[in-house]
C-alpha positions in Angstrom: -42.5 246.2 403.7 -40.2 243.2 404.1 -42.8 240.9 402.5 -43.3 243.4 399.7 -39.6 243.6 398.9 -39.3 239.8 399.0 -42.1 239.4 396.4 -40.6 242.2 394.3 -37.3 240.3 394.2 -39.1 237.0 393.3 -40.9 238.7 390.4 -37.8 240.3 388.9 -36.0 236.9 389.0 -39.0 234.8 388.0 -38.6 231.6 386.0 -41.7 230.8 383.9 -42.2 227.5 385.7 -42.7 229.4 389.0 -45.3 231.8 387.6 -48.5 230.2 389.2 -46.9 229.9 392.6 -45.6 233.5 392.7 -48.8 234.8 391.3 -50.8 233.2 394.1 -48.4 234.6 396.7 -48.9 238.1 395.1 -52.7 237.6 395.2 -52.7 236.6 398.8 -50.6 239.7 399.6 -52.7 242.1 397.6 -56.0 240.7 398.8 -55.0 241.6 402.3 -52.9 244.8 401.8 -54.7 246.5 398.9 -57.8 248.1 400.4 -59.6 248.6 397.0 -58.9 245.1 395.8 -59.8 243.7 399.3 -63.1 245.5 399.2 -63.8 244.3 395.6 -63.1 240.7 396.5 -65.3 240.9 399.6 -68.1 242.5 397.4 -67.9 239.4 395.2 -68.4 237.2 398.2 -65.0 235.5 397.7 -62.8 234.4 400.6 -59.2 235.0 399.5 -58.0 232.2 401.8 -60.0 229.7 399.6 -58.1 230.7 396.4 -55.6 228.1 395.4 -55.6 228.3 391.6 -55.2 231.2 389.2 -58.5 230.4 387.5 -60.2 231.4 390.8 -58.5 234.8 391.2 -60.9 237.8 390.7 -59.6 240.5 388.4 -60.1 244.1 389.3 -62.0 246.2 386.7 -59.7 248.7 385.2 -62.3 251.5 385.6 -61.7 251.5 389.4 -58.3 253.1 388.8 -60.2 256.3 387.8 -62.0 256.7 391.2 -59.7 255.0 393.6 -56.1 255.0 394.9 -55.2 251.4 394.0 -52.1 250.6 396.1 -50.7 247.6 397.9 -48.8 248.2 401.2 -48.1 251.3 403.1 -45.7 253.7 401.2 -45.6 257.2 399.8 -45.7 257.4 396.0 -42.8 258.8 394.1 -45.2 260.0 391.4 -48.3 259.1 389.3 -48.8 257.8 385.8 -52.2 258.7 384.3 -54.2 257.6 381.3 -55.2 260.0 378.6 -58.8 260.2 379.6 -59.7 260.4 375.9 -63.2 258.9 376.4 -64.3 261.8 378.6 -64.9 259.7 381.7 -61.8 260.7 383.5 -58.2 259.5 383.8 -56.9 256.4 385.6 -54.1 257.0 388.1 -51.3 254.5 388.7 -49.3 255.5 391.8 -45.6 254.6 391.4 -43.6 253.4 394.4 -40.2 253.9 392.7 -39.6 255.1 389.1 -36.3 253.1 389.1 -38.3 249.9 389.5 -40.5 250.8 386.6 -37.5 251.7 384.5 -35.7 248.4 385.4 -38.7 246.3 384.4 -39.3 248.2 381.2 -35.6 248.0 380.1 -35.4 244.3 381.0 -38.5 243.6 378.8 -37.1 245.7 375.9 -33.8 243.8 376.0 -35.5 240.4 376.0 -37.0 241.3 372.7 -34.5 243.6 371.0 -31.2 243.3 372.7 -29.1 246.2 374.1 -30.8 249.6 373.8 -27.3 250.9 372.8 -27.7 249.1 369.5 -30.3 251.7 368.4 -31.0 255.3 367.5 -34.3 255.6 369.3 -36.7 258.1 367.7 -40.1 258.7 369.3 -42.9 260.3 367.4 -45.3 260.9 370.3 -47.1 264.3 369.8 -50.2 263.6 371.8 -48.3 262.0 374.7 -45.8 264.8 374.9 -48.6 267.3 375.1 -49.9 266.0 378.4 -48.4 265.1 381.8 -48.1 261.7 383.4 -47.6 259.4 380.4 -45.9 256.1 381.3 -44.9 255.6 377.7 -43.1 259.0 377.5 -41.3 258.1 380.8 -40.2 254.8 379.4 -39.0 256.1 376.1 -37.2 259.0 377.7 -35.3 256.4 379.8 -34.5 254.3 376.7 -33.3 257.4 374.8 -31.0 258.3 377.7 -29.7 254.7 378.0 -29.1 254.5 374.2 -26.2 257.0 374.5 -26.9 258.2 371.0 -26.9 261.9 370.1 -29.5 261.1 367.5 -32.0 259.5 369.9 -34.8 262.0 370.7 -38.5 262.8 370.8 -40.2 264.5 367.9 -43.4 266.5 368.6 -44.8 267.2 365.1 -41.4 267.8 363.5 -42.0 265.5 360.6 -39.5 267.2 358.3 -36.8 267.2 361.0 -37.4 263.5 361.6 -37.3 262.7 357.9 -34.0 264.5 357.5 -32.5 262.8 360.5 -33.6 259.4 359.2 -32.2 260.0 355.7 -28.9 261.2 357.2 -28.5 258.0 359.3 -29.7 255.3 356.9 -26.3 254.9 355.1 -24.0 256.5 357.7 -24.6 254.7 361.0 -23.7 251.3 362.3 -26.6 251.5 364.7 -30.1 250.4 363.7 -32.9 253.0 363.6 -35.8 252.3 365.9 -38.9 254.5 365.3 -41.6 254.5 367.9 -44.9 256.2 367.1 -48.5 256.7 368.0 -50.6 255.4 365.1 -52.0 258.7 363.8 -48.5 260.3 363.8 -46.9 257.4 361.9 -49.7 257.8 359.4 -49.1 261.5 359.1 -45.4 260.8 358.5 -46.2 258.1 355.9 -48.5 260.4 354.0 -45.8 263.0 353.6 -43.9 260.7 351.2 -42.0 257.5 351.1 -39.1 257.1 353.5 -36.3 254.5 353.5 -36.9 252.5 356.7 -36.4 249.1 355.2 -33.7 248.2 357.8 -35.4 250.0 360.7 -37.6 248.6 363.5 -40.9 250.5 363.6 -43.0 250.1 366.7 -46.6 251.5 366.7 -48.1 252.1 370.1 -51.7 252.3 368.9 -54.5 254.7 369.2 -55.7 257.5 367.0 -56.4 259.6 370.1 -59.3 261.4 368.5 -56.9 262.8 365.8 -58.1 260.6 363.0 -60.8 258.0 362.1 -60.1 254.6 363.6 -58.9 251.9 361.1 -58.1 248.3 361.6 -54.5 247.5 362.5 -53.9 245.4 359.4 -54.8 248.4 357.2 -52.7 250.7 359.3 -49.7 248.4 359.0 -50.1 247.9 355.3 -50.1 251.6 354.7 -47.0 252.1 356.9 -45.1 249.2 355.2 -45.8 250.7 351.8 -44.6 254.2 352.8 -41.6 253.0 354.7 -40.5 250.2 352.4 -40.3 247.6 355.3 -41.7 244.1 355.6 -43.1 244.4 359.1 -44.5 246.9 361.6 -44.3 245.8 365.2 -46.5 246.8 368.1 -46.3 247.5 371.9 -49.1 246.7 374.3 -49.0 248.7 377.5 -51.2 251.1 379.5 -50.9 253.5 382.4 -52.3 251.0 384.9 -49.7 248.4 384.1 -45.9 248.2 384.8 -45.0 245.7 382.1 -45.3 245.8 378.3 -45.8 243.1 375.6 -44.4 243.2 372.1 -45.4 241.6 368.9 -43.4 238.7 367.4 -44.7 237.4 364.1 -47.9 239.4 364.5 -48.8 238.2 368.0 -48.0 239.8 371.4 -45.6 238.0 373.7 -45.1 238.8 377.4 -42.2 238.7 379.8 -42.1 235.8 382.3 -44.0 237.8 385.0 -46.9 238.7 382.8 -49.7 236.6 381.4 -53.0 237.3 379.6 -56.3 235.4 380.1 -59.6 235.6 378.3 -62.9 236.1 380.1 -66.5 235.8 378.8 -67.7 239.4 378.1 -71.1 238.5 379.4 -69.9 236.8 382.6 -66.6 238.3 383.8 -66.0 235.5 386.3 -66.1 232.8 383.5 -62.7 232.2 381.9 -62.5 231.2 378.2 -60.3 228.5 376.7 -57.5 229.2 374.3 -58.6 230.3 370.8 -61.8 231.9 372.0 -62.5 235.6 371.7 -63.4 237.6 374.8 -62.3 240.2 377.3 -58.6 240.6 378.1 -57.6 239.9 381.7 -53.9 240.8 382.5 -51.8 239.3 385.2 -48.8 241.7 385.6 -46.9 240.6 388.6 -44.6 243.6 388.3 -47.7 245.6 389.5 -46.8 244.4 393.0 -47.3 247.9 394.4 -50.7 248.3 392.8 -52.9 245.5 391.6 -51.5 242.6 389.5 -54.8 241.2 388.4 -56.6 243.6 386.0 -59.8 243.2 384.0 -59.3 245.4 380.9 -61.8 246.6 378.4 -59.8 245.2 375.5 -61.2 242.4 373.3 -58.8 239.7 372.3 -57.7 236.1 371.9 -55.0 234.0 373.5 -53.5 230.8 372.0 -52.1 227.7 373.8 -48.6 229.2 374.0 -49.9 232.3 375.8 -49.4 234.7 372.9 -52.3 237.0 372.2 -54.0 239.4 369.8 -55.9 242.6 370.5 -59.0 242.7 368.4 -60.6 245.9 369.5 -62.6 247.4 372.4 -65.6 245.9 374.3 -68.7 247.9 373.5 -69.5 250.9 375.8 -65.9 251.1 377.0 -64.0 254.4 376.9 -61.3 254.6 374.2 -57.7 254.8 375.5 -54.7 255.3 373.2 -52.9 252.0 373.9 -53.0 249.8 370.9 -56.7 249.8 370.7 -57.4 249.7 367.0 -61.0 248.6 366.3 -61.6 245.6 364.1 
């Protein structure tokens, strides 16, 4: 537990220059103290002691979160985050060591991109998430809403008229900026009910039609929303139940916090890493996943540039659809 706490402290205070070193330390810890990851590495015929570069680190297929308890170290979980299981193949479970740690990480990331949460009225249009248990996104936004200390910050189920009235009442009467979070289909539903003045607001779509509407490409989605809301930009959040950290778009590309990195793999050979600019499967290093597995092979298709920013281009064929920014191009 002392080693685990020491690594956790290193991650929270991570300088970008130290990423590779800390990541390898996390790998060595998890390769020995995460039974599922340890077995997977052994199955690949890899000796963890021989790993001395991040390009050599194996990534755990995200599907294993559905059938296994993926934890590092010996501790009792405070709770569980679960995926929606929309694809019909079951839900992933992410066992949480301490919700306060998750909240601290999420708030730190938010403030790196948007400043103090108290500068905003946070309105969350998340009907499909609120209608099930175990959503990490709902937990995060509930924490942000509480921390915002605004009487106007709140969740909205399918109360489009109430939300519209609230926005209209605040547009010209509040010093705080409106921040509207929404799952894609709900934002579209809101947009199709009529134009709303959100020109000065920040709008963050969290992706996914969740089986509610036909999938459309993200560019089309954003154009429809910009037209209805009178704004120049729609932003996005990239996160999932199996991760602790989130990435946010800046100028149309996702940026990560210092303890998170994205790599691209060949979809035909998962052990083959692709260079910058090439399209392939998304591998995520999320060092904040210290209590779980920090090295995850997702089923998202994307591209990473030389600066480490990335795009999500869709889903890899034959993967189950989750509602986490997975608009199909």
